[in-house]
PyMOL commands that place a pseudoatom at each C-alpha (Angstrom):
pseudoatom trace, name=CA, resn=MET, resi=1, chain=A, elem=C, hetatm=0, pos=[-40.816, -30.423, -8.582]
pseudoatom trace, name=CA, resn=LYS, resi=2, chain=A, elem=C, hetatm=0, pos=[-37.343, -30.199, -7.056]
pseudoatom trace, name=CA, resn=ILE, resi=3, chain=A, elem=C, hetatm=0, pos=[-36.799, -26.871, -8.828]
pseudoatom trace, name=CA, resn=VAL, resi=4, chain=A, elem=C, hetatm=0, pos=[-40.041, -25.474, -7.408]
pseudoatom trace, name=CA, resn=ILE, resi=5, chain=A, elem=C, hetatm=0, pos=[-39.065, -26.600, -3.916]
pseudoatom trace, name=CA, resn=TRP, resi=6, chain=A, elem=C, hetatm=0, pos=[-35.632, -24.956, -4.221]
pseudoatom trace, name=CA, resn=ILE, resi=7, chain=A, elem=C, hetatm=0, pos=[-37.175, -21.721, -5.497]
pseudoatom trace, name=CA, resn=LEU, resi=8, chain=A, elem=C, hetatm=0, pos=[-39.566, -21.653, -2.532]
pseudoatom trace, name=CA, resn=ARG, resi=9, chain=A, elem=C, hetatm=0, pos=[-36.694, -22.424, -0.132]
pseudoatom trace, name=CA, resn=ILE, resi=10, chain=A, elem=C, hetatm=0, pos=[-34.602, -19.566, -1.504]
pseudoatom trace, name=CA, resn=VAL, resi=11, chain=A, elem=C, hetatm=0, pos=[-37.508, -17.096, -1.479]
pseudoatom trace, name=CA, resn=LEU, resi=12, chain=A, elem=C, hetatm=0, pos=[-38.375, -17.920, 2.133]
pseudoatom trace, name=CA, resn=CYS, resi=13, chain=A, elem=C, hetatm=0, pos=[-34.743, -17.886, 3.210]
pseudoatom trace, name=CA, resn=VAL, resi=14, chain=A, elem=C, hetatm=0, pos=[-34.096, -14.444, 1.751]
pseudoatom trace, name=CA, resn=ALA, resi=15, chain=A, elem=C, hetatm=0, pos=[-37.386, -13.003, 3.009]
pseudoatom trace, name=CA, resn=PHE, resi=16, chain=A, elem=C, hetatm=0, pos=[-37.005, -14.266, 6.556]
pseudoatom trace, name=CA, resn=LEU, resi=17, chain=A, elem=C, hetatm=0, pos=[-33.304, -13.518, 6.869]
pseudoatom trace, name=CA, resn=GLY, resi=18, chain=A, elem=C, hetatm=0, pos=[-34.088, -9.919, 5.960]
pseudoatom trace, name=CA, resn=SER, resi=19, chain=A, elem=C, hetatm=0, pos=[-37.144, -9.682, 8.171]
pseudoatom trace, name=CA, resn=GLY, resi=20, chain=A, elem=C, hetatm=0, pos=[-35.503, -11.408, 11.130]
pseudoatom trace, name=CA, resn=MET, resi=21, chain=A, elem=C, hetatm=0, pos=[-32.350, -9.309, 10.934]
pseudoatom trace, name=CA, resn=MET, resi=22, chain=A, elem=C, hetatm=0, pos=[-34.399, -6.088, 10.855]
pseudoatom trace, name=CA, resn=LYS, resi=23, chain=A, elem=C, hetatm=0, pos=[-36.015, -7.157, 14.104]
pseudoatom trace, name=CA, resn=LEU, resi=24, chain=A, elem=C, hetatm=0, pos=[-32.726, -8.147, 15.709]
pseudoatom trace, name=CA, resn=ILE, resi=25, chain=A, elem=C, hetatm=0, pos=[-30.822, -4.975, 14.796]
pseudoatom trace, name=CA, resn=GLY, resi=26, chain=A, elem=C, hetatm=0, pos=[-33.636, -2.773, 16.064]
pseudoatom trace, name=CA, resn=ASN, resi=27, chain=A, elem=C, hetatm=0, pos=[-35.039, -1.307, 12.865]
pseudoatom trace, name=CA, resn=PRO, resi=28, chain=A, elem=C, hetatm=0, pos=[-37.236, 1.632, 13.995]
pseudoatom trace, name=CA, resn=MET, resi=29, chain=A, elem=C, hetatm=0, pos=[-40.288, 0.285, 12.142]
pseudoatom trace, name=CA, resn=ALA, resi=30, chain=A, elem=C, hetatm=0, pos=[-39.918, -3.082, 13.877]
pseudoatom trace, name=CA, resn=VAL, resi=31, chain=A, elem=C, hetatm=0, pos=[-39.455, -1.443, 17.277]
pseudoatom trace, name=CA, resn=GLU, resi=32, chain=A, elem=C, hetatm=0, pos=[-42.573, 0.668, 16.723]
pseudoatom trace, name=CA, resn=MET, resi=33, chain=A, elem=C, hetatm=0, pos=[-44.662, -2.259, 15.495]
pseudoatom trace, name=CA, resn=PHE, resi=34, chain=A, elem=C, hetatm=0, pos=[-43.684, -4.491, 18.414]
pseudoatom trace, name=CA, resn=GLY, resi=35, chain=A, elem=C, hetatm=0, pos=[-44.383, -1.567, 20.744]
pseudoatom trace, name=CA, resn=LYS, resi=36, chain=A, elem=C, hetatm=0, pos=[-47.957, -1.582, 19.415]
pseudoatom trace, name=CA, resn=ILE, resi=37, chain=A, elem=C, hetatm=0, pos=[-48.248, -5.324, 19.984]
pseudoatom trace, name=CA, resn=GLY, resi=38, chain=A, elem=C, hetatm=0, pos=[-47.771, -4.718, 23.687]
pseudoatom trace, name=CA, resn=PHE, resi=39, chain=A, elem=C, hetatm=0, pos=[-45.703, -7.735, 24.749]
pseudoatom trace, name=CA, resn=GLY, resi=40, chain=A, elem=C, hetatm=0, pos=[-42.452, -5.818, 25.099]
pseudoatom trace, name=CA, resn=GLN, resi=41, chain=A, elem=C, hetatm=0, pos=[-39.343, -5.725, 22.949]
pseudoatom trace, name=CA, resn=TRP, resi=42, chain=A, elem=C, hetatm=0, pos=[-38.250, -9.202, 24.105]
pseudoatom trace, name=CA, resn=PHE, resi=43, chain=A, elem=C, hetatm=0, pos=[-40.968, -10.495, 21.773]
pseudoatom trace, name=CA, resn=ARG, resi=44, chain=A, elem=C, hetatm=0, pos=[-39.318, -8.691, 18.841]
pseudoatom trace, name=CA, resn=TYR, resi=45, chain=A, elem=C, hetatm=0, pos=[-36.048, -10.448, 19.623]
pseudoatom trace, name=CA, resn=LEU, resi=46, chain=A, elem=C, hetatm=0, pos=[-37.764, -13.830, 19.967]
pseudoatom trace, name=CA, resn=THR, resi=47, chain=A, elem=C, hetatm=0, pos=[-39.560, -13.367, 16.661]
pseudoatom trace, name=CA, resn=GLY, resi=48, chain=A, elem=C, hetatm=0, pos=[-36.335, -12.265, 14.965]
pseudoatom trace, name=CA, resn=VAL, resi=49, chain=A, elem=C, hetatm=0, pos=[-34.447, -15.303, 16.260]
pseudoatom trace, name=CA, resn=LEU, resi=50, chain=A, elem=C, hetatm=0, pos=[-37.228, -17.660, 15.128]
pseudoatom trace, name=CA, resn=GLU, resi=51, chain=A, elem=C, hetatm=0, pos=[-37.284, -16.051, 11.677]
pseudoatom trace, name=CA, resn=VAL, resi=52, chain=A, elem=C, hetatm=0, pos=[-33.509, -16.268, 11.215]
pseudoatom trace, name=CA, resn=LEU, resi=53, chain=A, elem=C, hetatm=0, pos=[-33.432, -19.844, 12.533]
pseudoatom trace, name=CA, resn=GLY, resi=54, chain=A, elem=C, hetatm=0, pos=[-36.275, -20.841, 10.213]
pseudoatom trace, name=CA, resn=ALA, resi=55, chain=A, elem=C, hetatm=0, pos=[-34.566, -19.128, 7.267]
pseudoatom trace, name=CA, resn=LEU, resi=56, chain=A, elem=C, hetatm=0, pos=[-31.349, -21.034, 7.909]
pseudoatom trace, name=CA, resn=TRP, resi=57, chain=A, elem=C, hetatm=0, pos=[-33.120, -24.352, 8.406]
pseudoatom trace, name=CA, resn=VAL, resi=58, chain=A, elem=C, hetatm=0, pos=[-35.268, -23.969, 5.303]
pseudoatom trace, name=CA, resn=ILE, resi=59, chain=A, elem=C, hetatm=0, pos=[-32.211, -23.763, 3.055]
pseudoatom trace, name=CA, resn=ILE, resi=60, chain=A, elem=C, hetatm=0, pos=[-30.576, -26.909, 4.515]
pseudoatom trace, name=CA, resn=PRO, resi=61, chain=A, elem=C, hetatm=0, pos=[-32.270, -29.899, 2.848]
pseudoatom trace, name=CA, resn=ARG, resi=62, chain=A, elem=C, hetatm=0, pos=[-32.182, -32.135, 5.937]
pseudoatom trace, name=CA, resn=PHE, resi=63, chain=A, elem=C, hetatm=0, pos=[-33.915, -29.489, 8.098]
pseudoatom trace, name=CA, resn=SER, resi=64, chain=A, elem=C, hetatm=0, pos=[-35.950, -27.730, 5.429]
pseudoatom trace, name=CA, resn=VAL, resi=65, chain=A, elem=C, hetatm=0, pos=[-39.309, -29.222, 6.376]
pseudoatom trace, name=CA, resn=ALA, resi=66, chain=A, elem=C, hetatm=0, pos=[-38.777, -28.225, 10.026]
pseudoatom trace, name=CA, resn=GLY, resi=67, chain=A, elem=C, hetatm=0, pos=[-37.751, -24.731, 8.923]
pseudoatom trace, name=CA, resn=SER, resi=68, chain=A, elem=C, hetatm=0, pos=[-40.791, -24.244, 6.714]
pseudoatom trace, name=CA, resn=ALA, resi=69, chain=A, elem=C, hetatm=0, pos=[-43.082, -25.547, 9.478]
pseudoatom trace, name=CA, resn=LEU, resi=70, chain=A, elem=C, hetatm=0, pos=[-41.461, -23.167, 11.980]
pseudoatom trace, name=CA, resn=LEU, resi=71, chain=A, elem=C, hetatm=0, pos=[-41.897, -20.239, 9.582]
pseudoatom trace, name=CA, resn=ALA, resi=72, chain=A, elem=C, hetatm=0, pos=[-45.532, -21.226, 9.009]
pseudoatom trace, name=CA, resn=CYS, resi=73, chain=A, elem=C, hetatm=0, pos=[-46.103, -21.088, 12.777]
pseudoatom trace, name=CA, resn=VAL, resi=74, chain=A, elem=C, hetatm=0, pos=[-44.442, -17.682, 12.993]
pseudoatom trace, name=CA, resn=MET, resi=75, chain=A, elem=C, hetatm=0, pos=[-46.602, -16.404, 10.149]
pseudoatom trace, name=CA, resn=ALA, resi=76, chain=A, elem=C, hetatm=0, pos=[-49.792, -17.821, 11.670]
pseudoatom trace, name=CA, resn=GLY, resi=77, chain=A, elem=C, hetatm=0, pos=[-48.952, -15.753, 14.736]
pseudoatom trace, name=CA, resn=ALA, resi=78, chain=A, elem=C, hetatm=0, pos=[-48.271, -12.745, 12.520]
pseudoatom trace, name=CA, resn=VAL, resi=79, chain=A, elem=C, hetatm=0, pos=[-51.675, -13.067, 10.831]
pseudoatom trace, name=CA, resn=CYS, resi=80, chain=A, elem=C, hetatm=0, pos=[-53.413, -13.223, 14.216]
pseudoatom trace, name=CA, resn=THR, resi=81, chain=A, elem=C, hetatm=0, pos=[-51.368, -10.283, 15.469]
pseudoatom trace, name=CA, resn=HIS, resi=82, chain=A, elem=C, hetatm=0, pos=[-52.265, -8.195, 12.432]
pseudoatom trace, name=CA, resn=LEU, resi=83, chain=A, elem=C, hetatm=0, pos=[-55.951, -9.051, 12.752]
pseudoatom trace, name=CA, resn=PHE, resi=84, chain=A, elem=C, hetatm=0, pos=[-56.477, -8.805, 16.501]
pseudoatom trace, name=CA, resn=LEU, resi=85, chain=A, elem=C, hetatm=0, pos=[-53.752, -6.639, 18.035]
pseudoatom trace, name=CA, resn=ILE, resi=86, chain=A, elem=C, hetatm=0, pos=[-52.445, -4.017, 15.639]
pseudoatom trace, name=CA, resn=GLY, resi=87, chain=A, elem=C, hetatm=0, pos=[-55.149, -3.788, 13.003]
pseudoatom trace, name=CA, resn=LEU, resi=88, chain=A, elem=C, hetatm=0, pos=[-52.881, -3.867, 9.955]
pseudoatom trace, name=CA, resn=ASP, resi=89, chain=A, elem=C, hetatm=0, pos=[-53.732, -5.517, 6.646]
pseudoatom trace, name=CA, resn=PRO, resi=90, chain=A, elem=C, hetatm=0, pos=[-52.914, -9.218, 7.093]
pseudoatom trace, name=CA, resn=THR, resi=91, chain=A, elem=C, hetatm=0, pos=[-52.706, -9.958, 3.343]
pseudoatom trace, name=CA, resn=PRO, resi=92, chain=A, elem=C, hetatm=0, pos=[-48.872, -9.986, 3.066]
pseudoatom trace, name=CA, resn=ALA, resi=93, chain=A, elem=C, hetatm=0, pos=[-48.611, -12.218, 6.134]
pseudoatom trace, name=CA, resn=ILE, resi=94, chain=A, elem=C, hetatm=0, pos=[-51.280, -14.544, 4.722]
pseudoatom trace, name=CA, resn=VAL, resi=95, chain=A, elem=C, hetatm=0, pos=[-49.375, -14.855, 1.436]
pseudoatom trace, name=CA, resn=VAL, resi=96, chain=A, elem=C, hetatm=0, pos=[-46.114, -15.713, 3.222]
pseudoatom trace, name=CA, resn=LEU, resi=97, chain=A, elem=C, hetatm=0, pos=[-48.005, -18.152, 5.470]
pseudoatom trace, name=CA, resn=ALA, resi=98, chain=A, elem=C, hetatm=0, pos=[-49.415, -19.836, 2.350]
pseudoatom trace, name=CA, resn=VAL, resi=99, chain=A, elem=C, hetatm=0, pos=[-45.946, -20.154, 0.798]
pseudoatom trace, name=CA, resn=SER, resi=100, chain=A, elem=C, hetatm=0, pos=[-44.566, -21.601, 4.038]
pseudoatom trace, name=CA, resn=LEU, resi=101, chain=A, elem=C, hetatm=0, pos=[-47.430, -24.092, 4.247]
pseudoatom trace, name=CA, resn=LEU, resi=102, chain=A, elem=C, hetatm=0, pos=[-47.027, -25.043, 0.590]
pseudoatom trace, name=CA, resn=LEU, resi=103, chain=A, elem=C, hetatm=0, pos=[-43.325, -25.737, 1.077]
pseudoatom trace, name=CA, resn=THR, resi=104, chain=A, elem=C, hetatm=0, pos=[-44.052, -27.742, 4.225]
pseudoatom trace, name=CA, resn=TYR, resi=105, chain=A, elem=C, hetatm=0, pos=[-46.636, -29.782, 2.325]
pseudoatom trace, name=CA, resn=LEU, resi=106, chain=A, elem=C, hetatm=0, pos=[-44.335, -30.397, -0.638]
pseudoatom trace, name=CA, resn=GLN, resi=107, chain=A, elem=C, hetatm=0, pos=[-41.637, -31.671, 1.743]
pseudoatom trace, name=CA, resn=ARG, resi=108, chain=A, elem=C, hetatm=0, pos=[-43.947, -33.564, 4.104]
pseudoatom trace, name=CA, resn=ASP, resi=109, chain=A, elem=C, hetatm=0, pos=[-41.973, -36.785, 3.623]
pseudoatom trace, name=CA, resn=GLY, resi=110, chain=A, elem=C, hetatm=0, pos=[-39.047, -34.979, 5.223]
pseudoatom trace, name=CA, resn=PHE, resi=111, chain=A, elem=C, hetatm=0, pos=[-40.691, -35.181, 8.668]
pseudoatom trace, name=CA, resn=GLY, resi=112, chain=A, elem=C, hetatm=0, pos=[-40.279, -38.946, 8.730]
pseudoatom trace, name=CA, resn=LYS, resi=113, chain=A, elem=C, hetatm=0, pos=[-36.707, -38.721, 7.500]
pseudoatom trace, name=CA, resn=LEU, resi=114, chain=A, elem=C, hetatm=0, pos=[-35.897, -36.028, 10.067]
pseudoatom trace, name=CA, resn=LEU, resi=115, chain=A, elem=C, hetatm=0, pos=[-37.364, -38.046, 12.944]
pseudoatom trace, name=CA, resn=SER, resi=116, chain=A, elem=C, hetatm=0, pos=[-35.727, -41.321, 11.896]
pseudoatom trace, name=CA, resn=ARG, resi=117, chain=A, elem=C, hetatm=0, pos=[-32.194, -39.927, 12.122]
for i in range(1, 117): cmd.bond("trace and resi %d" % i, "trace and resi %d" % (i + 1))
show_as sticks, trace
zoom trace
């Protein structure tokens, strides 16, 4: 099970580092998509920071459960955004949300350890 958890950690870390950095450096597709969302470009920066932070946390064993939970929250927002604001197919966001939730579940004992320190 530890191998599965590490594979999921690495996959999420790589995916969210890439996604978050694209938002932070102002990738034209990200700028356009967040323009459609309608909250302003500050929301792109916030989302990028949360994604990079979650990616970094998820790879550090002590903080991994917090990182995967944070990424699950970000992806829940992404699913809602795709469904209700920009009308894009939410399937990729749902898949990443499911992976984030799975990793959070598999590491659920980590919440107690994180809070007890």
